[in-house]
C-alpha positions, -999 to 999 in steps of 0.1 A, spaced: 551 -433 374 530 -409 393 531 -371 381 524 -340 393 502 -340 360 484 -371 378 479 -353 410 461 -326 387 440 -352 369 431 -368 404 416 -338 419 400 -326 386 383 -357 379 372 -356 417 356 -321 415 338 -329 380 323 -355 398 312 -334 430 298 -311 404 278 -339 388 266 -351 422 254 -316 430 236 -314 395 217 -342 398 205 -332 433 182 -304 415 173 -321 386 138 -334 405 133 -297 413 130 -290 377 103 -311 370 82 -290 399 71 -264 374 51 -286 354 33 -300 381 20 -269 388 -16 -258 382 -30 -229 368 -34 -197 397 -23 -220 423 -5 -201 451 29 -198 455 29 -206 490 11 -239 486 37 -251 463 60 -243 487 42 -266 510 32 -293 490 69 -299 477 85 -287 509 105 -321 513 118 -321 482 131 -285 489 144 -293 523 159 -321 511 179 -305 484 193 -281 509 203 -301 533 222 -325 509 239 -294 489 252 -280 523 265 -311 528 283 -318 496 291 -285 498 308 -287 532 331 -318 519 339 -306 489 356 -275 510 369 -297 535 387 -315 507 395 -290 486 416 -271 519 434 -304 525 440 -306 489 459 -279 484 488 -292 512 496 -325 487 513 -326 454 513 -360 448 495 -389 456 500 -428 459 473 -461 455 466 -459 487 453 -418 483 438 -430 448 414 -452 467 407 -436 490 395 -404 467 373 -431 448 355 -444 478 352 -407 489 337 -400 449 313 -433 454 297 -421 485 289 -386 476 279 -397 443 246 -417 456 237 -385 478 214 -375 449 195 -410 449 194 -411 491 183 -374 490 153 -387 471 142 -412 495 144 -386 522 121 -366 502 98 -392 500 70 -406 525 99 -428 532 126 -410 551 122 -425 585 137 -457 570 159 -438 546 175 -413 575 199 -442 590 214 -453 555 218 -412 543 235 -404 578 255 -435 578 266 -434 538 279 -394 550 297 -409 578 317 -431 553 323 -400 536 339 -383 566 360 -412 575 376 -417 541 384 -379 544 398 -386 577 415 -414 559 434 -390 532 443 -363 559 462 -394 582 478 -404 548 493 -375 541 505 -369 579 520 -406 578 535 -394 545 551 -361 543 562 -366 512 531 -364 494 528 -327 509 541 -293 506 565 -300 535 584 -269 526 551 -247 534 546 -234 568 509 -237 565 518 -272 563 541 -275 588 511 -259 610 485 -285 600 510 -314 604 514 -295 642 475 -299 649 460 -330 664 436 -347 636 401 -333 637 373 -356 646 347 -331 646 326 -344 614 331 -382 621 316 -375 657 287 -352 647 275 -379 616 282 -407 645 258 -388 666 233 -384 644 232 -415 630 225 -430 663 197 -402 673 183 -411 635 174 -449 649 153 -431 669 141 -398 656 152 -391 620 141 -354 615 162 -347 644 190 -369 634 191 -350 599 190 -315 613 220 -322 636 238 -323 602 235 -287 602 264 -288 626 293 -297 602 287 -259 587 306 -252 623 337 -271 617 358 -246 611 347 -224 637 351 -256 663 384 -263 652 397 -225 656 385 -227 695 402 -261 700 432 -251 686 430 -214 711 426 -238 739 456 -266 732 475 -236 723 483 -243 688 483 -219 659 448 -217 645 438 -231 610 430 -201 586 406 -213 572 427 -248 567 410 -283 567 
């Protein structure tokens, strides 16, 4: 039996795991003050630990983007099934490993770790797309009586995130820094969806995934 309470627990568990992943991201930065020398200029601190700060900012933006997309999409659901639950577990597994791969990025091995980092995020994106496909193919899991859900179902499935990450992964094999910079294109997901909706002549998403 799958109840509404069970669905709430699934979503709440997902939010909690993602919150833990974000918390783990910042822990390496907490250790930096203990390494600061007396009277060391602040700009030298930033320069010395630029890799750590940059990797943290990048991963924070990435997690924020994926959590936002997941949160918006789950607003359309009122229930779940075995497949949706399993997709959630894979989704959370990829995100909870980000603190580890973020540490690799901030080390001297960033050139080699970038493809691993981006490949993991590509899996995250594909799983999120899979959740969307599951809802579209099983309207009984959705708030199908709501107008915004019907508009969502009428819009084509978004492949913007998987496309950006696929390109970033390929680029990272030859130029890791450029591949990582392409990740910031993920923040334009909603804007791109609105533009595509206008081109296709369908109602634009109102901040919906």
